MOPAC internal coordinates of N, CA, C and O (Angstrom, degrees):
PM7 1SCF
backbone

  N    0.0000 0     0.00 0     0.00 0    0    0    0
  C    1.4684 1     0.00 0     0.00 0    1    0    0
  C    1.5247 1   111.00 1     0.00 0    2    1    0
  O    1.2310 1   123.65 1    10.93 1    3    2    1
  N    1.3521 1   110.61 1  -169.07 1    3    2    1
  C    1.3501 1   118.38 1   177.38 1    5    3    2
  C    1.5037 1   113.99 1  -109.89 1    6    5    3
  O    1.2310 1   120.62 1   -55.33 1    7    6    5
  N    1.3109 1   116.43 1   124.67 1    7    6    5
  C    1.5694 1   120.82 1   177.08 1    9    7    6
  C    1.4224 1   113.51 1   -96.23 1   10    9    7
  O    1.2310 1   120.65 1   -43.89 1   11   10    9
  N    1.3547 1   116.36 1   136.11 1   11   10    9
  C    1.4505 1   120.80 1   170.01 1   13   11   10
  C    1.4488 1   107.10 1  -101.39 1   14   13   11
  O    1.2310 1   121.38 1   -48.64 1   15   14   13
  N    1.3508 1   114.97 1   131.36 1   15   14   13
  C    1.4599 1   123.91 1  -171.53 1   17   15   14
  C    1.5053 1   107.64 1  -121.92 1   18   17   15
  O    1.2310 1   119.89 1   -53.86 1   19   18   17
  N    1.2609 1   117.81 1   126.14 1   19   18   17
  C    1.4781 1   119.97 1   179.49 1   21   19   18
  C    1.5165 1   104.50 1  -127.49 1   22   21   19
  O    1.2310 1   118.62 1   -58.28 1   23   22   21
  N    1.3528 1   120.24 1   121.72 1   23   22   21
  C    1.4723 1   125.97 1   178.35 1   25   23   22
  C    1.5054 1   113.33 1  -112.73 1   26   25   23
  O    1.2310 1   121.09 1   -25.07 1   27   26   25
  N    1.4154 1   115.53 1   154.93 1   27   26   25
  C    1.3716 1   124.44 1  -176.02 1   29   27   26
  C    1.5933 1   109.68 1   -84.87 1   30   29   27
  O    1.2310 1   119.02 1    -1.92 1   31   30   29
  N    1.3341 1   119.47 1   178.08 1   31   30   29
  C    1.4234 1   124.57 1   179.10 1   33   31   30
  C    1.4759 1   113.38 1   -73.57 1   34   33   31
  O    1.2310 1   121.08 1   146.91 1   35   34   33
  N    1.3794 1   115.55 1   -33.09 1   35   34   33
  C    1.4501 1   117.38 1  -163.37 1   37   35   34
  C    1.6498 1   100.28 1   -94.94 1   38   37   35
  O    1.2310 1   123.10 1   -42.53 1   39   38   37
  N    1.3832 1   111.66 1   137.47 1   39   38   37
  C    1.5280 1   128.21 1  -177.51 1   41   39   38
  C    1.5618 1   103.57 1    54.96 1   42   41   39
  O    1.2310 1   121.91 1  -119.51 1   43   42   41
  N    1.3349 1   113.96 1    60.49 1   43   42   41
  C    1.4430 1   115.49 1  -177.65 1   45   43   42
  C    1.6556 1   114.93 1   -62.63 1   46   45   43
  O    1.2310 1   119.03 1   141.18 1   47   46   45
  N    1.1926 1   119.46 1   -38.82 1   47   46   45
  C    1.4925 1   117.79 1   179.92 1   49   47   46
  C    1.4483 1   107.67 1   -70.84 1   50   49   47
  O    1.2310 1   116.62 1   133.97 1   51   50   49
  N    1.3327 1   124.03 1   -46.03 1   51   50   49
  C    1.4097 1   126.70 1  -179.80 1   53   51   50
  C    1.5846 1   109.80 1   -51.63 1   54   53   51
  O    1.2310 1   122.55 1   121.79 1   55   54   53
  N    1.3316 1   112.72 1   -58.21 1   55   54   53
  C    1.4726 1   126.16 1  -179.64 1   57   55   54
  C    1.5865 1   107.09 1   -48.90 1   58   57   55
  O    1.2310 1   122.90 1   123.76 1   59   58   57
  N    1.2362 1   112.05 1   -56.24 1   59   58   57
  C    1.6255 1   116.96 1  -175.99 1   61   59   58
  C    1.5636 1   106.73 1   -60.23 1   62   61   59
  O    1.2310 1   120.31 1   133.51 1   63   62   61
  N    1.1540 1   117.02 1   -46.49 1   63   62   61
  C    1.4856 1   118.25 1  -176.82 1   65   63   62
  C    1.5369 1   109.91 1   -64.27 1   66   65   63
  O    1.2310 1   116.72 1   136.74 1   67   66   65
  N    1.3182 1   123.83 1   -43.26 1   67   66   65
  C    1.4366 1   130.44 1  -176.17 1   69   67   66
  C    1.5955 1   110.44 1   -67.01 1   70   69   67
  O    1.2310 1   122.31 1   161.28 1   71   70   69
  N    1.3889 1   113.19 1   -18.72 1   71   70   69
  C    1.4191 1   117.97 1   177.13 1   73   71   70
  C    1.5382 1   116.23 1  -100.63 1   74   73   71
  O    1.2310 1   121.18 1   136.96 1   75   74   73
  N    1.2689 1   115.34 1   -43.04 1   75   74   73
  C    1.4177 1   122.77 1  -173.12 1   77   75   74
  C    1.5832 1   111.14 1   -80.08 1   78   77   75
  O    1.2310 1   117.02 1   132.64 1   79   78   77
  N    1.2246 1   123.26 1   -47.36 1   79   78   77
  C    1.4365 1   121.50 1   176.19 1   81   79   78
  C    1.5118 1   119.69 1   -56.77 1   82   81   79
  O    1.2310 1   119.56 1   133.69 1   83   82   81
  N    1.3062 1   118.45 1   -46.31 1   83   82   81
  C    1.4081 1   113.73 1   174.96 1   85   83   82
  C    1.6143 1   115.97 1   -64.77 1   86   85   83
  O    1.2310 1   123.58 1   147.77 1   87   86   85
  N    1.2967 1   110.74 1   -32.23 1   87   86   85
  C    1.6227 1   112.77 1   173.84 1   89   87   86
  C    1.3982 1   110.76 1   -63.84 1   90   89   87
  O    1.2310 1   118.28 1   137.47 1   91   90   89
  N    1.3597 1   120.89 1   -42.53 1   91   90   89
  C    1.3855 1   122.19 1  -173.70 1   93   91   90
  C    1.5187 1   108.09 1   -73.31 1   94   93   91
  O    1.2310 1   119.55 1   138.47 1   95   94   93
  N    1.3389 1   118.47 1   -41.53 1   95   94   93
  C    1.4028 1   123.71 1   176.00 1   97   95   94
  C    1.5477 1   116.65 1   -52.24 1   98   97   95
  O    1.2310 1   124.82 1   140.29 1   99   98   97
  N    1.3934 1   108.35 1   -39.71 1   99   98   97
  C    1.4699 1   115.18 1  -179.86 1  101   99   98
  C    1.4932 1   110.30 1   -78.79 1  102  101   99
  O    1.2310 1   117.01 1  -176.55 1  103  102  101
  N    1.3038 1   123.29 1     3.45 1  103  102  101
  C    1.4623 1   124.66 1  -178.67 1  105  103  102
  C    1.5212 1   117.00 1    81.93 1  106  105  103
  O    1.2310 1   121.56 1  -165.69 1  107  106  105
  N    1.3188 1   114.63 1    14.31 1  107  106  105
  C    1.5029 1   120.58 1   174.33 1  109  107  106
  C    1.4307 1   114.52 1   -91.25 1  110  109  107
  O    1.2310 1   122.24 1   -30.18 1  111  110  109
  N    1.3114 1   113.31 1   149.82 1  111  110  109
  C    1.5625 1   116.28 1   167.01 1  113  111  110
  C    1.5069 1   109.64 1   -79.29 1  114  113  111
  O    1.2310 1   123.29 1   -29.13 1  115  114  113
  N    1.2677 1   111.30 1   150.87 1  115  114  113
  C    1.4602 1   116.70 1  -172.13 1  117  115  114
  C    1.6520 1   104.17 1  -127.27 1  118  117  115
  O    1.2310 1   125.86 1   -42.80 1  119  118  117
  N    1.5119 1   106.35 1   137.20 1  119  118  117
  C    1.4787 1   115.18 1   173.42 1  121  119  118
  C    1.4317 1   107.73 1  -126.60 1  122  121  119
  O    1.2310 1   121.41 1   -70.06 1  123  122  121
  N    1.3918 1   114.91 1   109.94 1  123  122  121
  C    1.4934 1   119.80 1  -169.55 1  125  123  122
  C    1.4705 1   104.79 1  -103.25 1  126  125  123
  O    1.2310 1   121.04 1   -44.64 1  127  126  125
  N    1.3272 1   115.62 1   135.36 1  127  126  125
  C    1.4619 1   128.44 1   166.80 1  129  127  126
  C    1.4979 1   111.53 1  -119.50 1  130  129  127
  O    1.2310 1   121.47 1   -80.36 1  131  130  129
  N    1.3766 1   114.80 1    99.64 1  131  130  129
  C    1.4668 1   117.70 1  -178.54 1  133  131  130
  C    1.4117 1   111.41 1   -79.04 1  134  133  131
  O    1.2310 1   118.79 1    -9.29 1  135  134  133
  N    1.2715 1   119.92 1   170.71 1  135  134  133
  C    1.4559 1   125.76 1   179.40 1  137  135  134
  C    1.6233 1   103.24 1   -62.83 1  138  137  135
  O    1.2310 1   121.22 1   -33.01 1  139  138  137
  N    1.3360 1   115.27 1   146.99 1  139  138  137
  C    1.4376 1   123.30 1  -176.89 1  141  139  138
  C    1.6073 1   106.10 1   -76.03 1  142  141  139
  O    1.2310 1   120.93 1   167.73 1  143  142  141
  N    1.3163 1   115.82 1   -12.27 1  143  142  141
  C    1.5554 1   116.24 1   178.49 1  145  143  142
  C    1.4394 1   109.81 1   -93.68 1  146  145  143
  O    1.2310 1   114.95 1   167.17 1  147  146  145
  N    1.3931 1   127.17 1   -12.83 1  147  146  145
  C    1.3155 1   129.23 1   178.50 1  149  147  146
  C    1.4477 1   116.39 1  -133.32 1  150  149  147
  O    1.2310 1   119.43 1  -129.17 1  151  150  149
  N    1.3780 1   118.69 1    50.83 1  151  150  149
  C    1.5716 1   121.40 1  -172.15 1  153  151  150
  C    1.5352 1   112.80 1   -73.96 1  154  153  151
  O    1.2310 1   119.41 1   152.96 1  155  154  153
  N    1.4037 1   118.73 1   -27.04 1  155  154  153
  C    1.3609 1   119.73 1  -166.42 1  157  155  154
  C    1.5259 1   113.96 1   -67.39 1  158  157  155
  O    1.2310 1   122.50 1   143.84 1  159  158  157
  N    1.3429 1   112.82 1   -36.16 1  159  158  157
  C    1.4856 1   119.04 1  -179.81 1  161  159  158
  C    1.5861 1   108.97 1   -59.71 1  162  161  159
  O    1.2310 1   122.35 1   133.90 1  163  162  161
  N    1.3942 1   113.11 1   -46.10 1  163  162  161
  C    1.4579 1   119.59 1   178.72 1  165  163  162
  C    1.5736 1   114.14 1   -60.39 1  166  165  163
  O    1.2310 1   123.85 1   142.35 1  167  166  165
  N    1.3878 1   110.22 1   -37.65 1  167  166  165
  C    1.4734 1   122.96 1   175.09 1  169  167  166
  C    1.5696 1   108.88 1   -56.64 1  170  169  167
  O    1.2310 1   121.81 1   129.85 1  171  170  169
  N    1.2797 1   114.14 1   -50.15 1  171  170  169
  C    1.4618 1   121.09 1   179.01 1  173  171  170
  C    1.5150 1   111.36 1   -60.89 1  174  173  171
  O    1.2310 1   124.06 1   129.59 1  175  174  173
  N    1.3299 1   109.83 1   -50.41 1  175  174  173
  C    1.5184 1   118.18 1   176.65 1  177  175  174
  C    1.5759 1   112.97 1   -50.45 1  178  177  175
  O    1.2310 1   124.01 1   140.53 1  179  178  177
  N    1.3742 1   109.92 1   -39.47 1  179  178  177
  C    1.5038 1   112.74 1  -178.46 1  181  179  178
  C    1.5237 1   108.08 1   -69.06 1  182  181  179
  O    1.2310 1   118.71 1   136.67 1  183  182  181
  N    1.3154 1   120.06 1   -43.33 1  183  182  181
  C    1.4949 1   122.02 1   175.02 1  185  183  182
  C    1.4822 1   110.38 1   -53.02 1  186  185  183
  O    1.2310 1   119.83 1   135.93 1  187  186  185
  N    1.2349 1   117.93 1   -44.07 1  187  186  185
  C    1.5847 1   120.10 1  -174.80 1  189  187  186
  C    1.5620 1   109.28 1   -64.02 1  190  189  187
  O    1.2310 1   120.59 1   137.06 1  191  190  189
  N    1.4386 1   116.47 1   -42.94 1  191  190  189
  C    1.3725 1   118.42 1   178.24 1  193  191  190
  C    1.5761 1   113.77 1   -66.38 1  194  193  191
  O    1.2310 1   121.88 1   142.41 1  195  194  193
  N    1.4304 1   114.01 1   -37.59 1  195  194  193
  C    1.3841 1   117.47 1   177.96 1  197  195  194
  C    1.6557 1   111.28 1   -62.68 1  198  197  195
  O    1.2310 1   123.13 1   139.08 1  199  198  197
  N    1.3274 1   111.60 1   -40.92 1  199  198  197
  C    1.4457 1   120.14 1  -179.63 1  201  199  198
  C    1.6069 1   111.19 1   -69.14 1  202  201  199
  O    1.2310 1   121.74 1   152.69 1  203  202  201
  N    1.2498 1   114.28 1   -27.31 1  203  202  201
  C    1.4675 1   119.80 1  -178.79 1  205  203  202
  C    1.5271 1   111.39 1   -82.15 1  206  205  203
  O    1.2310 1   120.63 1   174.55 1  207  206  205
  N    1.3089 1   116.40 1    -5.45 1  207  206  205
  C    1.4117 1   123.73 1   168.61 1  209  207  206
  C    1.6626 1   114.27 1    91.25 1  210  209  207
  O    1.2310 1   122.21 1  -156.08 1  211  210  209
  N    1.2004 1   113.38 1    23.92 1  211  210  209
  C    1.4946 1   120.37 1   175.46 1  213  211  210
  C    1.5900 1   107.30 1   -59.96 1  214  213  211
  O    1.2310 1   119.50 1   -40.06 1  215  214  213
  N    1.2430 1   118.56 1   139.94 1  215  214  213
  C    1.4642 1   116.82 1  -178.52 1  217  215  214
  C    1.6086 1   112.60 1   -68.85 1  218  217  215
  O    1.2310 1   121.01 1   -28.55 1  219  218  217
  N    1.2284 1   115.68 1   151.45 1  219  218  217
  C    1.4939 1   119.47 1  -176.66 1  221  219  218
  C    1.5603 1   103.33 1   -62.47 1  222  221  219
  O    1.2310 1   121.96 1   -41.23 1  223  222  221
  N    1.3803 1   113.84 1   138.77 1  223  222  221
  C    1.4716 1   119.32 1   177.59 1  225  223  222
  C    1.5753 1   109.45 1    89.11 1  226  225  223
  O    1.2310 1   116.39 1   164.54 1  227  226  225
  N    1.2575 1   124.47 1   -15.46 1  227  226  225
  C    1.3932 1   122.69 1   179.63 1  229  227  226
  C    1.5524 1   111.17 1   -68.62 1  230  229  227
  O    1.2310 1   122.89 1   144.42 1  231  230  229
  N    1.2841 1   112.07 1   -35.58 1  231  230  229
  C    1.4351 1   121.77 1  -175.71 1  233  231  230
  C    1.5065 1   107.35 1  -130.71 1  234  233  231
  O    1.2310 1   120.94 1   -55.93 1  235  234  233
  N    1.2897 1   115.81 1   124.07 1  235  234  233
  C    1.5228 1   121.37 1   179.08 1  237  235  234
  C    1.5109 1   111.23 1  -128.12 1  238  237  235
  O    1.2310 1   120.87 1   -42.29 1  239  238  237
  N    1.3289 1   115.94 1   137.71 1  239  238  237
  C    1.4275 1   124.29 1   174.01 1  241  239  238
  C    1.3574 1   116.84 1  -112.55 1  242  241  239
  O    1.2310 1   120.71 1   -46.56 1  243  242  241
  N    1.4819 1   116.25 1   133.44 1  243  242  241
  C    1.5142 1   121.35 1  -178.71 1  245  243  242
  C    1.4900 1   103.63 1  -128.71 1  246  245  243
  O    1.2310 1   119.32 1   -51.94 1  247  246  245
  N    1.3354 1   118.91 1   128.06 1  247  246  245
  C    1.3506 1   123.13 1   175.73 1  249  247  246
  C    1.6168 1   105.68 1  -113.60 1  250  249  247
  O    1.2310 1   123.75 1   -28.39 1  251  250  249
  N    1.3601 1   110.40 1   151.61 1  251  250  249
  C    1.4730 1   117.26 1  -175.81 1  253  251  250
  C    1.4856 1   114.75 1   160.86 1  254  253  251
  O    1.2310 1   123.63 1     4.16 1  255  254  253
  N    1.3394 1   110.64 1  -175.84 1  255  254  253
  C    1.4697 1   117.88 1   179.04 1  257  255  254
  C    1.5660 1   109.56 1   -70.42 1  258  257  255
  O    1.2310 1   117.57 1   -51.80 1  259  258  257
  N    1.2026 1   122.23 1   128.20 1  259  258  257
  C    1.4115 1   126.26 1  -178.65 1  261  259  258
  C    1.5600 1   115.01 1   -49.41 1  262  261  259
  O    1.2310 1   117.11 1   122.77 1  263  262  261
  N    1.2276 1   123.11 1   -57.23 1  263  262  261
  C    1.5150 1   118.42 1  -178.45 1  265  263  262
  C    1.4819 1   113.14 1   -60.38 1  266  265  263
  O    1.2310 1   119.30 1   140.66 1  267  266  265
  N    1.2658 1   118.94 1   -39.34 1  267  266  265
  C    1.5480 1   125.49 1  -178.41 1  269  267  266
  C    1.5040 1   111.07 1   -67.77 1  270  269  267
  O    1.2310 1   118.92 1   122.78 1  271  270  269
  N    1.3128 1   119.66 1   -57.22 1  271  270  269
  C    1.4494 1   121.87 1   179.49 1  273  271  270
  C    1.5104 1   111.96 1   -71.16 1  274  273  271
  O    1.2310 1   119.26 1   138.95 1  275  274  273
  N    1.2201 1   119.02 1   -41.05 1  275  274  273
  C    1.5633 1   119.37 1   174.43 1  277  275  274
  C    1.4959 1   112.60 1   -60.01 1  278  277  275
  O    1.2310 1   118.87 1   140.33 1  279  278  277
  N    1.2592 1   119.76 1   -39.67 1  279  278  277
  C    1.5354 1   121.23 1   172.83 1  281  279  278
  C    1.4756 1   113.25 1   -59.16 1  282  281  279
  O    1.2310 1   122.12 1   133.65 1  283  282  281
  N    1.3962 1   113.54 1   -46.35 1  283  282  281
  C    1.5402 1   121.33 1  -174.57 1  285  283  282
  C    1.6265 1   107.65 1   -63.27 1  286  285  283
  O    1.2310 1   125.53 1   133.14 1  287  286  285
  N    1.3999 1   106.98 1   -46.86 1  287  286  285
  C    1.4146 1   111.81 1  -178.97 1  289  287  286
  C    1.6217 1   114.16 1   -61.79 1  290  289  287
  O    1.2310 1   122.44 1   136.44 1  291  290  289
  N    1.3733 1   112.94 1   -43.56 1  291  290  289
  C    1.5088 1   119.40 1  -179.02 1  293  291  290
  C    1.5333 1   111.38 1   -60.70 1  294  293  291
  O    1.2310 1   121.62 1   142.46 1  295  294  293
  N    1.2509 1   114.50 1   -37.54 1  295  294  293
  C    1.4650 1   121.77 1  -173.91 1  297  295  294
  C    1.4712 1   114.25 1   -89.81 1  298  297  295
  O    1.2310 1   120.44 1   168.76 1  299  298  297
  N    1.3515 1   116.76 1   -11.24 1  299  298  297
  C    1.4916 1   116.49 1  -176.67 1  301  299  298
  C    1.6197 1   112.55 1   -69.82 1  302  301  299
  O    1.2310 1   120.72 1   -54.13 1  303  302  301
  N    1.2589 1   116.23 1   125.87 1  303  302  301
  C    1.4276 1   117.87 1   178.30 1  305  303  302
  C    1.4812 1   123.23 1   -53.20 1  306  305  303
  O    1.2310 1   121.70 1   149.01 1  307  306  305
  N    1.4037 1   114.36 1   -30.99 1  307  306  305
  C    1.4695 1   125.43 1  -174.44 1  309  307  306
  C    1.6159 1   110.37 1   -78.83 1  310  309  307
  O    1.2310 1   120.47 1   158.66 1  311  310  309
  N    1.2727 1   116.71 1   -21.34 1  311  310  309
  C    1.4616 1   120.12 1  -176.16 1  313  311  310
  C    1.6467 1   100.83 1   -87.66 1  314  313  311
  O    1.2310 1   120.14 1   -59.15 1  315  314  313
  N    1.3017 1   117.34 1   120.85 1  315  314  313
  C    1.5016 1   122.43 1   176.14 1  317  315  314
  C    1.4445 1   115.01 1   -92.04 1  318  317  315
  O    1.2310 1   117.15 1   163.57 1  319  318  317
  N    1.2353 1   123.03 1   -16.43 1  319  318  317
  C    1.4780 1   122.96 1  -178.15 1  321  319  318
  C    1.5889 1   110.31 1  -154.54 1  322  321  319
  O    1.2310 1   124.03 1   -41.12 1  323  322  321
  N    1.3473 1   109.88 1   138.88 1  323  322  321
  C    1.5055 1   120.62 1   179.78 1  325  323  322
  C    1.5098 1   108.12 1  -113.42 1  326  325  323
  O    1.2310 1   122.24 1   -40.22 1  327  326  325
  N    1.3904 1   113.32 1   139.78 1  327  326  325
  C    1.4766 1   118.11 1   178.25 1  329  327  326
  C    1.6012 1    99.74 1  -132.66 1  330  329  327
  O    1.2310 1   121.30 1   -59.65 1  331  330  329
  N    1.3147 1   115.13 1   120.35 1  331  330  329
  C    1.4600 1   124.52 1  -169.76 1  333  331  330
  C    1.5626 1   105.98 1  -129.26 1  334  333  331
  O    1.2310 1   121.05 1   -45.26 1  335  334  333
  N    1.3724 1   115.60 1   134.74 1  335  334  333
  C    1.3438 1   123.34 1   168.37 1  337  335  334
  C    1.5180 1   105.98 1  -126.54 1  338  337  335
  O    1.2310 1   120.60 1   -52.97 1  339  338  337
  N    1.3448 1   116.46 1   127.03 1  339  338  337
  C    1.5482 1   116.16 1  -179.04 1  341  339  338
  C    1.5722 1   104.88 1   161.54 1  342  341  339
  O    1.2310 1   124.26 1    25.54 1  343  342  341
  N    1.4050 1   109.43 1  -154.46 1  343  342  341
  C    1.5488 1   117.48 1  -172.22 1  345  343  342
  C    1.4883 1   107.66 1   -74.88 1  346  345  343
  O    1.2310 1   124.11 1   -17.56 1  347  346  345
  N    1.3888 1   109.72 1   162.44 1  347  346  345
  C    1.4737 1   122.05 1  -175.96 1  349  347  346
  C    1.5093 1   103.96 1   -67.33 1  350  349  347
  O    1.2310 1   119.99 1   135.21 1  351  350  349
  N    1.2904 1   117.62 1   -44.79 1  351  350  349
  C    1.4388 1   122.40 1  -177.09 1  353  351  350
  C    1.5296 1   111.58 1   -59.56 1  354  353  351
  O    1.2310 1   118.52 1   133.23 1  355  354  353
  N    1.3297 1   120.42 1   -46.77 1  355  354  353
  C    1.4534 1   123.05 1   175.60 1  357  355  354
  C    1.4777 1   110.21 1   -66.29 1  358  357  355
  O    1.2310 1   119.17 1   142.56 1  359  358  357
  N    1.3060 1   119.20 1   -37.44 1  359  358  357
  C    1.5603 1   116.87 1   177.65 1  361  359  358
  C    1.5052 1   110.66 1   -66.97 1  362  361  359
  O    1.2310 1   118.95 1   139.23 1  363  362  361
  N    1.2655 1   119.61 1   -40.77 1  363  362  361
  C    1.3669 1   117.55 1   171.46 1  365  363  362
  C    1.4503 1   119.45 1   -54.99 1  366  365  363
  O    1.2310 1   120.52 1   138.39 1  367  366  365
  N    1.2621 1   116.61 1   -41.61 1  367  366  365
  C    1.5393 1   127.09 1  -176.00 1  369  367  366
  C    1.6994 1   104.47 1   -63.12 1  370  369  367
  O    1.2310 1   123.90 1   134.93 1  371  370  369
  N    1.3828 1   110.13 1   -45.07 1  371  370  369
  C    1.3741 1   116.57 1  -174.50 1  373  371  370
  C    1.5345 1   110.95 1   -68.85 1  374  373  371
  O    1.2310 1   121.57 1   142.43 1  375  374  373
  N    1.2760 1   114.59 1   -37.57 1  375  374  373
  C    1.5385 1   117.76 1   179.83 1  377  375  374
  C    1.4522 1   106.78 1   -70.15 1  378  377  375
  O    1.2310 1   118.25 1   144.56 1  379  378  377
  N    1.2474 1   120.94 1   -35.44 1  379  378  377
  C    1.4582 1   126.26 1  -174.67 1  381  379  378
  C    1.6263 1   107.06 1   -71.47 1  382  381  379
  O    1.2310 1   120.84 1   139.19 1  383  382  381
  N    1.3647 1   115.99 1   -40.81 1  383  382  381
  C    1.3784 1   116.89 1   175.41 1  385  383  382
  C    1.3950 1   122.83 1   -74.21 1  386  385  383
  O    1.2310 1   123.13 1   156.53 1  387  386  385
  N    1.3980 1   111.61 1   -23.47 1  387  386  385
  C    1.4533 1   122.07 1   174.46 1  389  387  386
  C    1.4726 1   114.15 1   -77.10 1  390  389  387
  O    1.2310 1   120.08 1   162.50 1  391  390  389
  N    1.2860 1   117.46 1   -17.50 1  391  390  389
  C    1.5070 1   124.41 1  -176.57 1  393  391  390
  C    1.4866 1   111.55 1   -56.27 1  394  393  391
  O    1.2310 1   119.57 1   133.08 1  395  394  393
  N    1.4127 1   118.43 1   -46.92 1  395  394  393
  C    1.4897 1   113.48 1  -175.52 1  397  395  394
  C    1.4389 1   115.44 1   -68.07 1  398  397  395
  O    1.2310 1   119.46 1   165.11 1  399  398  397
  N    1.2703 1   118.63 1   -14.89 1  399  398  397
  C    1.5263 1   119.18 1   176.43 1  401  399  398
  C    1.4580 1   115.01 1  -108.46 1  402  401  399
  O    1.2310 1   121.91 1  -168.15 1  403  402  401
  N    1.3227 1   113.94 1    11.85 1  403  402  401
  C    1.4251 1   129.48 1   174.43 1  405  403  402
  C    1.5762 1   107.97 1    42.14 1  406  405  403
  O    1.2310 1   121.35 1  -121.44 1  407  406  405
  N    1.2119 1   115.02 1    58.56 1  407  406  405
  C    1.4479 1   124.15 1   177.88 1  409  407  406
  C    1.5914 1   107.55 1  -102.82 1  410  409  407
  O    1.2310 1   124.15 1   -28.19 1  411  410  409
  N    1.3521 1   109.65 1   151.81 1  411  410  409
  C    1.4959 1   123.40 1   179.21 1  413  411  410
  C    1.5771 1   106.67 1   -70.38 1  414  413  411
  O    1.2310 1   119.94 1   -45.10 1  415  414  413
  N    1.2626 1   117.72 1   134.90 1  415  414  413
  C    1.3964 1   119.45 1   173.84 1  417  415  414
  C    1.5021 1   112.57 1  -125.91 1  418  417  415
  O    1.2310 1   116.22 1   -51.32 1  419  418  417
  N    1.3425 1   124.78 1   128.68 1  419  418  417
  C    1.3928 1   122.98 1  -178.93 1  421  419  418
  C    1.5694 1   104.67 1  -131.81 1  422  421  419
  O    1.2310 1   120.10 1   180.00 1  423  422  421

């Protein structure tokens, strides 16, 4: 399935790696939304995956405001699972938004 991944501003490369690699290793497509405060490290990570030969569409990067993009991802019917690291407030909103599509949230 498709995994929606949202990472925080602190330790951006570590957090991206800890979410993206397990999803890809499991054969899932990954949609990553990094913190709007640290997008460049995720953009570089995207270039690395592209140069490594990952198929188009296996990994996707979305930048933008956390509440807007997070809600869109959490509500999207084609995303089966959400993985989020961040504040309790944002995690609660993601869990609430994901409920209508009955997706797993970690």
